[in-house]
TORDREN-718853 format. One record per residue: residue in three letters; chain; y, z, x of N, C-alpha, C, CB in turn. Coordinates in Angstrom, 3 decimals. Glycine has a CB too. Layout:
BEGIN
(nunu 'ala','A',(Y,Z,X),(Y,Z,X),(Y,Z,X),(Y,Z,X))
...
//
This chain:
BEGIN
(nunu 'met','A',(-34.425,1.514,19.060),(-34.532,2.304,17.863),(-33.726,1.612,16.757),(-34.037,3.758,18.108))
(nunu 'lys','A',(-34.362,1.388,15.647),(-33.726,0.740,14.509),(-33.017,1.789,13.651),(-34.767,-0.043,13.670))
(nunu 'his','A',(-31.764,1.506,13.319),(-30.994,2.424,12.481),(-31.232,2.066,11.020),(-29.471,2.367,12.828))
(nunu 'thr','A',(-31.600,3.043,10.242),(-31.810,2.800,8.814),(-30.759,3.556,8.014),(-33.240,3.225,8.379))
(nunu 'ile','A',(-30.410,2.977,6.888),(-29.433,3.595,6.003),(-30.176,4.125,4.788),(-28.311,2.584,5.589))
(nunu 'asp','A',(-30.010,5.423,4.524),(-30.691,5.993,3.369),(-29.885,5.744,2.092),(-30.922,7.500,3.573))
(nunu 'arg','A',(-30.453,6.123,0.995),(-29.876,5.866,-0.327),(-28.486,6.481,-0.494),(-30.799,6.402,-1.403))
(nunu 'glu','A',(-28.299,7.717,-0.006),(-27.007,8.397,-0.121),(-25.936,7.674,0.700),(-27.130,9.865,0.338))
(nunu 'gln','A',(-26.315,7.193,1.872),(-25.363,6.446,2.699),(-24.956,5.144,2.008),(-25.970,6.147,4.089))
(nunu 'lys','A',(-25.905,4.492,1.346),(-25.590,3.260,0.621),(-24.610,3.531,-0.510),(-26.869,2.620,0.068))
(nunu 'lys','A',(-24.794,4.658,-1.218),(-23.866,5.019,-2.289),(-22.470,5.236,-1.729),(-24.347,6.281,-3.026))
(nunu 'leu','A',(-22.403,5.937,-0.590),(-21.110,6.195,0.043),(-20.452,4.881,0.456),(-21.277,7.119,1.267))
(nunu 'ile','A',(-21.216,3.979,1.046),(-20.668,2.693,1.467),(-20.191,1.910,0.251),(-21.716,1.880,2.256))
(nunu 'lys','A',(-20.950,1.932,-0.826),(-20.535,1.227,-2.037),(-19.232,1.827,-2.574),(-21.647,1.291,-3.115))
(nunu 'trp','A',(-19.118,3.158,-2.577),(-17.886,3.801,-3.032),(-16.739,3.438,-2.107),(-18.057,5.330,-3.101))
(nunu 'tyr','A',(-17.011,3.462,-0.831),(-16.032,3.179,0.210),(-15.387,1.813,0.000),(-16.688,3.246,1.588))
(nunu 'ile','A',(-16.139,0.877,-0.487),(-15.634,-0.474,-0.741),(-15.140,-0.600,-2.178),(-16.726,-1.523,-0.459))
(nunu 'ala','A',(-15.893,-0.058,-3.124),(-15.581,-0.240,-4.542),(-14.246,0.362,-4.949),(-16.666,0.361,-5.377))
(nunu 'ile','A',(-13.815,1.427,-4.301),(-12.560,2.073,-4.687),(-11.383,1.104,-4.562),(-12.311,3.321,-3.822))
(nunu 'trp','A',(-11.480,0.157,-3.646),(-10.403,-0.815,-3.442),(-10.503,-1.987,-4.405),(-10.421,-1.326,-2.012))
(nunu 'leu','A',(-11.661,-2.196,-4.981),(-11.883,-3.380,-5.807),(-11.673,-3.126,-7.287),(-13.267,-3.898,-5.589))
(nunu 'lys','A',(-11.582,-1.847,-7.670),(-11.332,-1.506,-9.072),(-9.865,-1.753,-9.377),(-11.721,-0.026,-9.377))
(nunu 'glu','A',(-9.610,-2.720,-10.228),(-8.226,-3.024,-10.569),(-7.866,-2.352,-11.873),(-7.999,-4.540,-10.663))
(nunu 'gly','A',(-6.815,-1.572,-11.827),(-6.334,-0.930,-13.036),(-5.351,-1.828,-13.761),(-5.688,0.410,-12.712))
(nunu 'glu','A',(-5.188,-1.552,-15.036),(-4.227,-2.344,-15.812),(-2.811,-2.114,-15.306),(-4.318,-1.995,-17.308))
(nunu 'tyr','A',(-2.537,-0.883,-14.875),(-1.213,-0.556,-14.343),(-1.285,0.012,-12.936),(-0.515,0.431,-15.253))
(nunu 'leu','A',(-2.172,0.973,-12.726),(-2.295,1.638,-11.433),(-3.722,1.527,-10.925),(-1.873,3.115,-11.534))
(nunu 'asp','A',(-3.866,1.481,-9.608),(-5.174,1.496,-8.966),(-5.001,2.129,-7.588),(-5.786,0.048,-8.863))
(nunu 'phe','A',(-6.039,2.108,-6.778),(-5.950,2.774,-5.477),(-4.908,2.113,-4.579),(-7.311,2.766,-4.785))
(nunu 'trp','A',(-4.667,0.817,-4.777),(-3.637,0.124,-4.001),(-2.251,0.690,-4.302),(-3.666,-1.383,-4.297))
(nunu 'ser','A',(-2.090,1.356,-5.424),(-0.789,1.940,-5.774),(-0.342,2.958,-4.724),(-0.857,2.610,-7.161))
(nunu 'val','A',(-1.294,3.658,-4.118),(-0.960,4.602,-3.047),(-0.269,3.853,-1.908),(-2.238,5.333,-2.528))
(nunu 'asn','A',(-0.801,2.687,-1.550),(-0.205,1.895,-0.476),(1.200,1.435,-0.838),(-1.080,0.690,-0.159))
(nunu 'his','A',(1.399,1.114,-2.110),(2.728,0.665,-2.532),(3.744,1.803,-2.429),(2.680,0.125,-3.975))
(nunu 'val','A',(3.336,3.020,-2.768),(4.220,4.177,-2.596),(4.574,4.330,-1.120),(3.551,5.478,-3.138))
(nunu 'leu','A',(3.558,4.281,-0.275),(3.792,4.420,1.166),(4.660,3.290,1.702),(2.463,4.453,1.920))
(nunu 'leu','A',(4.420,2.071,1.212),(5.219,0.932,1.673),(6.696,1.134,1.356),(4.717,-0.368,1.031))
(nunu 'gly','A',(6.998,1.648,0.176),(8.395,1.906,-0.171),(9.055,2.821,0.846),(8.493,2.519,-1.564))
(nunu 'gly','A',(8.346,3.852,1.270),(8.875,4.759,2.294),(8.992,4.100,3.650),(8.002,5.978,2.407))
(nunu 'val','A',(7.983,3.324,4.017),(8.017,2.625,5.309),(9.190,1.652,5.356),(6.689,1.874,5.560))
(nunu 'leu','A',(9.415,0.938,4.254),(10.542,0.003,4.221),(11.866,0.743,4.376),(10.536,-0.802,2.910))
(nunu 'leu','A',(12.047,1.840,3.629),(13.294,2.601,3.757),(13.464,3.096,5.186),(13.315,3.791,2.772))
(nunu 'gly','A',(12.423,3.672,5.747),(12.514,4.162,7.128),(12.880,3.061,8.105),(11.204,4.791,7.547))
(nunu 'thr','A',(12.260,1.904,7.953),(12.551,0.773,8.829),(14.012,0.351,8.701),(11.625,-0.409,8.505))
(nunu 'phe','A',(14.488,0.242,7.474),(15.877,-0.160,7.265),(16.861,0.912,7.749),(16.116,-0.455,5.786))
(nunu 'leu','A',(16.510,2.178,7.616),(17.390,3.232,8.124),(17.466,3.194,9.646),(16.902,4.608,7.655))
(nunu 'phe','A',(16.333,2.931,10.295),(16.348,2.788,11.756),(17.227,1.607,12.177),(14.911,2.600,12.295))
(nunu 'ala','A',(17.311,0.586,11.318),(18.141,-0.592,11.597),(19.587,-0.390,11.124),(17.539,-1.832,10.921))
(nunu 'his','A',(19.913,0.826,10.700),(21.270,1.215,10.289),(21.756,0.509,9.028),(22.233,0.938,11.406))
(nunu 'phe','A',(20.840,0.216,8.105),(21.222,-0.313,6.799),(21.752,0.840,5.946),(20.012,-1.025,6.099))
(nunu 'thr','A',(22.630,0.532,5.009),(23.026,1.539,4.025),(21.861,1.726,3.056),(24.342,1.118,3.263))
(nunu 'leu','A',(21.884,2.819,2.316),(20.815,3.089,1.350),(20.746,1.979,0.298),(21.034,4.460,0.668))
(nunu 'asn','A',(21.900,1.565,-0.213),(21.914,0.528,-1.247),(21.362,-0.802,-0.717),(23.343,0.330,-1.776))
(nunu 'leu','A',(21.764,-1.185,0.478),(21.268,-2.433,1.059),(19.770,-2.344,1.346),(22.036,-2.767,2.351))
(nunu 'ala','A',(19.336,-1.183,1.824),(17.900,-0.971,2.069),(17.110,-1.098,0.771),(17.653,0.415,2.706))
(nunu 'leu','A',(17.652,-0.558,-0.319),(16.974,-0.654,-1.616),(16.869,-2.106,-2.068),(17.717,0.178,-2.677))
(nunu 'val','A',(17.940,-2.857,-1.951),(17.931,-4.268,-2.355),(16.899,-5.045,-1.549),(19.330,-4.895,-2.176))
(nunu 'phe','A',(16.923,-4.903,-0.225),(15.975,-5.643,0.614),(14.536,-5.179,0.393),(16.346,-5.488,2.087))
(nunu 'ser','A',(14.344,-3.892,0.134),(12.990,-3.389,-0.134),(12.437,-3.986,-1.424),(12.992,-1.849,-0.223))
(nunu 'ile','A',(13.259,-4.007,-2.476),(12.806,-4.577,-3.752),(12.530,-6.063,-3.593),(13.855,-4.345,-4.862))
(nunu 'leu','A',(13.390,-6.768,-2.886),(13.151,-8.203,-2.647),(11.842,-8.418,-1.890),(14.325,-8.825,-1.855))
(nunu 'phe','A',(11.572,-7.574,-0.894),(10.322,-7.691,-0.149),(9.123,-7.443,-1.055),(10.306,-6.711,1.025))
(nunu 'met','A',(9.199,-6.385,-1.876),(8.076,-6.035,-2.756),(7.798,-7.146,-3.773),(8.365,-4.713,-3.489))
(nunu 'ile','A',(8.851,-7.706,-4.345),(8.684,-8.797,-5.311),(8.129,-10.035,-4.607),(10.034,-9.128,-6.009))
(nunu 'ser','A',(8.628,-10.313,-3.413),(8.123,-11.462,-2.643),(6.639,-11.307,-2.341),(8.910,-11.621,-1.330))
(nunu 'trp','A',(6.207,-10.082,-2.039),(4.787,-9.844,-1.758),(3.937,-10.152,-2.998),(4.562,-8.378,-1.300))
(nunu 'glu','A',(4.421,-9.780,-4.162),(3.675,-10.061,-5.393),(3.554,-11.575,-5.611),(4.366,-9.394,-6.613))
(nunu 'phe','A',(4.591,-12.324,-5.298),(4.508,-13.789,-5.392),(3.553,-14.354,-4.343),(5.903,-14.418,-5.225))
(nunu 'tyr','A',(3.554,-13.763,-3.154),(2.614,-14.169,-2.105),(1.179,-13.995,-2.592),(2.847,-13.350,-0.810))
(nunu 'glu','A',(0.903,-12.875,-3.250),(-0.440,-12.640,-3.779),(-0.823,-13.711,-4.804),(-0.525,-11.244,-4.416))
(nunu 'ile','A',(0.127,-14.135,-5.617),(-0.144,-15.198,-6.593),(-0.510,-16.484,-5.868),(1.080,-15.430,-7.515))
(nunu 'val','A',(0.263,-16.828,-4.850),(0.015,-18.047,-4.073),(-1.357,-17.992,-3.401),(1.118,-18.245,-3.011))
(nunu 'lys','A',(-1.753,-16.802,-2.927),(-3.051,-16.641,-2.262),(-4.211,-16.544,-3.261),(-3.029,-15.398,-1.380))
(nunu 'gly','A',(-3.906,-16.573,-4.567),(-4.962,-16.558,-5.576),(-5.480,-15.174,-5.922),(-6.093,-17.388,-5.115))
(nunu 'ile','A',(-4.739,-14.139,-5.583),(-5.148,-12.782,-5.933),(-4.698,-12.521,-7.364),(-4.547,-11.720,-4.940))
(nunu 'arg','A',(-5.659,-12.285,-8.218),(-5.374,-12.104,-9.639),(-5.279,-10.618,-9.965),(-6.460,-12.780,-10.507))
(nunu 'glu','A',(-4.190,-10.274,-10.626),(-3.979,-8.906,-11.086),(-3.418,-8.957,-12.496),(-3.025,-8.124,-10.131))
(nunu 'gln','A',(-3.583,-7.854,-13.195),(-2.969,-7.729,-14.509),(-1.450,-7.776,-14.336),(-3.418,-6.406,-15.221))
(nunu 'pro','A',(-0.722,-8.397,-15.271),(0.747,-8.421,-15.160),(1.353,-7.016,-15.040),(1.345,-9.129,-16.373))
(nunu 'gly','A',(0.815,-6.065,-15.794),(1.309,-4.697,-15.705),(1.089,-4.098,-14.329),(0.644,-3.836,-16.746))
(nunu 'asn','A',(-0.008,-4.471,-13.669),(-0.302,-3.969,-12.336),(0.725,-4.499,-11.342),(-1.727,-4.365,-11.906))
(nunu 'lys','A',(1.099,-5.761,-11.472),(2.106,-6.339,-10.578),(3.445,-5.615,-10.735),(2.279,-7.850,-10.861))
(nunu 'ile','A',(3.813,-5.344,-11.975),(5.072,-4.628,-12.230),(5.002,-3.219,-11.634),(5.369,-4.557,-13.759))
(nunu 'phe','A',(3.878,-2.544,-11.836),(3.735,-1.185,-11.310),(3.620,-1.171,-9.793),(2.520,-0.512,-11.923))
(nunu 'asp','A',(3.147,-2.261,-9.186),(3.146,-2.342,-7.723),(4.573,-2.210,-7.196),(2.510,-3.675,-7.244))
(nunu 'val','A',(5.492,-2.910,-7.828),(6.905,-2.839,-7.416),(7.481,-1.464,-7.762),(7.740,-3.964,-8.103))
(nunu 'leu','A',(7.184,-0.962,-8.958),(7.711,0.344,-9.365),(7.208,1.475,-8.466),(7.331,0.632,-10.812))
(nunu 'thr','A',(5.939,1.443,-8.089),(5.419,2.498,-7.206),(6.045,2.379,-5.818),(3.870,2.419,-7.106))
(nunu 'gly','A',(6.357,1.165,-5.395),(7.078,0.990,-4.132),(8.463,1.613,-4.194),(7.191,-0.491,-3.783))
(nunu 'ile','A',(9.135,1.428,-5.316),(10.466,2.024,-5.495),(10.357,3.551,-5.536),(11.137,1.495,-6.796))
(nunu 'ile','A',(9.319,4.065,-6.172),(9.092,5.512,-6.182),(8.912,6.024,-4.750),(7.850,5.866,-7.046))
(nunu 'gly','A',(8.129,5.300,-3.953),(7.932,5.682,-2.545),(9.226,5.654,-1.758),(6.922,4.761,-1.887))
(nunu 'phe','A',(10.078,4.676,-2.046),(11.385,4.562,-1.413),(12.190,5.831,-1.669),(12.143,3.320,-1.934))
(nunu 'phe','A',(12.260,6.266,-2.936),(13.054,7.450,-3.279),(12.368,8.754,-2.874),(13.335,7.468,-4.768))
(nunu 'leu','A',(11.049,8.777,-2.869),(10.332,9.954,-2.356),(10.664,10.145,-0.880),(8.791,9.803,-2.556))
(nunu 'phe','A',(10.625,9.070,-0.123),(10.968,9.112,1.295),(12.403,9.614,1.459),(10.797,7.712,1.946))
(nunu 'his','A',(13.317,9.090,0.647),(14.722,9.503,0.720),(14.860,10.996,0.416),(15.582,8.674,-0.263))
(nunu 'tyr','A',(14.147,11.492,-0.574),(14.170,12.918,-0.898),(13.664,13.750,0.284),(13.317,13.197,-2.152))
(nunu 'leu','A',(12.567,13.303,0.894),(11.978,14.051,2.012),(12.913,14.111,3.216),(10.652,13.420,2.423))
(nunu 'leu','A',(13.837,13.167,3.308),(14.809,13.181,4.406),(15.704,14.414,4.349),(15.668,11.917,4.368))
(nunu 'asn','A',(15.830,15.026,3.176),(16.619,16.257,3.041),(15.889,17.461,3.624),(16.948,16.516,1.572))
(nunu 'ile','A',(14.597,17.302,3.894),(13.773,18.422,4.345),(13.285,18.223,5.782),(12.578,18.604,3.411))
(nunu 'tyr','A',(12.921,16.991,6.128),(12.299,16.703,7.423),(13.074,15.620,8.174),(10.834,16.268,7.229))
(nunu 'pro','A',(12.923,15.589,9.497),(13.579,14.528,10.271),(12.987,13.149,9.953),(13.454,14.817,11.776))
(nunu 'leu','A',(13.831,12.141,10.039),(13.435,10.760,9.738),(12.189,10.335,10.496),(14.568,9.811,10.061))
(nunu 'val','A',(12.155,10.578,11.774),(11.028,10.089,12.576),(9.711,10.724,12.137),(11.270,10.373,14.061))
(nunu 'asn','A',(9.731,12.003,11.754),(8.495,12.667,11.314),(7.951,12.032,10.037),(8.745,14.168,11.085))
(nunu 'ile','A',(8.832,11.860,9.060),(8.393,11.276,7.785),(7.928,9.849,8.006),(9.531,11.315,6.734))
(nunu 'tyr','A',(8.681,9.111,8.798),(8.348,7.707,9.054),(6.965,7.588,9.689),(9.408,7.058,9.963))
(nunu 'leu','A',(6.693,8.400,10.689),(5.391,8.325,11.359),(4.247,8.685,10.418),(5.368,9.248,12.572))
(nunu 'ile','A',(4.452,9.679,9.566),(3.405,10.058,8.606),(3.169,8.926,7.601),(3.794,11.366,7.862))
(nunu 'phe','A',(4.254,8.423,7.008),(4.116,7.325,6.038),(3.482,6.104,6.705),(5.497,6.950,5.435))
(nunu 'met','A',(3.934,5.771,7.912),(3.414,4.584,8.603),(1.939,4.757,8.944),(4.222,4.307,9.886))
(nunu 'phe','A',(1.559,5.927,9.458),(0.158,6.162,9.796),(-0.728,6.024,8.564),(-0.017,7.549,10.420))
(nunu 'leu','A',(-0.340,6.692,7.480),(-1.134,6.627,6.250),(-1.181,5.201,5.699),(-0.559,7.581,5.192))
(nunu 'phe','A',(-0.047,4.508,5.734),(0.002,3.133,5.235),(-0.941,2.231,6.031),(1.439,2.589,5.302))
(nunu 'val','A',(-0.858,2.292,7.356),(-1.700,1.434,8.199),(-3.176,1.788,8.013),(-1.298,1.571,9.690))
(nunu 'ala','A',(-3.488,3.072,7.959),(-4.884,3.487,7.786),(-5.446,2.987,6.458),(-5.002,5.017,7.864))
(nunu 'leu','A',(-4.684,3.161,5.375),(-5.165,2.714,4.062),(-5.199,1.194,3.959),(-4.284,3.284,2.956))
(nunu 'glu','A',(-4.246,0.513,4.572),(-4.270,-0.958,4.584),(-5.503,-1.469,5.315),(-2.994,-1.518,5.243))
(nunu 'ala','A',(-5.817,-0.850,6.450),(-7.007,-1.263,7.212),(-8.273,-1.041,6.393),(-7.097,-0.488,8.546))
(nunu 'trp','A',(-8.361,0.089,5.717),(-9.508,0.402,4.867),(-9.595,-0.608,3.726),(-9.405,1.845,4.309))
(nunu 'gly','A',(-8.472,-0.877,3.059),(-8.451,-1.843,1.960),(-8.768,-3.249,2.419),(-7.110,-1.829,1.282))
(nunu 'trp','A',(-8.256,-3.628,3.582),(-8.541,-4.959,4.143),(-10.036,-5.095,4.417),(-7.727,-5.199,5.451))
(nunu 'tyr','A',(-10.622,-4.063,5.015),(-12.055,-4.079,5.305),(-12.864,-4.228,4.018),(-12.468,-2.795,6.048))
(nunu 'ala','A',(-12.526,-3.423,3.011),(-13.254,-3.466,1.737),(-13.098,-4.822,1.070),(-12.763,-2.359,0.795))
(nunu 'ser','A',(-11.900,-5.378,1.100),(-11.662,-6.687,0.486),(-12.453,-7.771,1.192),(-10.173,-7.030,0.508))
(nunu 'his','A',(-12.474,-7.731,2.512),(-13.225,-8.743,3.262),(-14.730,-8.601,3.054),(-12.899,-8.646,4.751))
(nunu 'lys','A',(-15.206,-7.376,2.898),(-16.625,-7.173,2.597),(-16.981,-7.792,1.250),(-16.971,-5.670,2.600))
(nunu 'asn','A',(-15.992,-7.893,0.368),(-16.204,-8.474,-0.965),(-15.817,-9.952,-1.018),(-15.404,-7.697,-2.006))
(nunu 'gly','A',(-15.415,-10.521,0.116),(-15.088,-11.940,0.167),(-13.656,-12.290,-0.237),(-16.021,-12.675,-0.702))
(nunu 'val','A',(-12.782,-11.295,-0.298),(-11.377,-11.546,-0.656),(-10.580,-11.569,0.650),(-10.814,-10.440,-1.665))
(nunu 'his','A',(-9.907,-12.703,0.895),(-9.107,-12.853,2.117),(-7.684,-13.156,1.714),(-9.674,-13.977,3.046))
(nunu 'phe','A',(-6.818,-12.158,1.839),(-5.445,-12.357,1.383),(-4.439,-12.503,2.504),(-5.040,-11.226,0.520))
(nunu 'ile','A',(-4.885,-12.439,3.744),(-3.946,-12.648,4.853),(-4.460,-13.770,5.717),(-3.755,-11.356,5.693))
//
């Protein structure tokens, strides 16, 4: 039996991929991942017993290094988008820190990590479908 894709399914598939390819001047769908990454980095550093200040320094260094990695790999973004990638990561870092006052570390970490990995996998798939290979 041959599987056919109808018109509505094609629209959904196009949206499914296109949402990752729309680059905003400052923010885009990847910004969600940057927020989550900031939280994942803080959680990782807290599990490693870093102080908050040291975790912030290493997180910012990691985020800036990633933006340079993207340049080396030929991924073109608006300069404002690169700056906001780091800023949204810092926002995620402090959002995660705020949530620590309400929920246990492991709960927040698992939620942020699950969402981050799921969205990264979706974005990676969409990018590869469009011929962009950044890893």
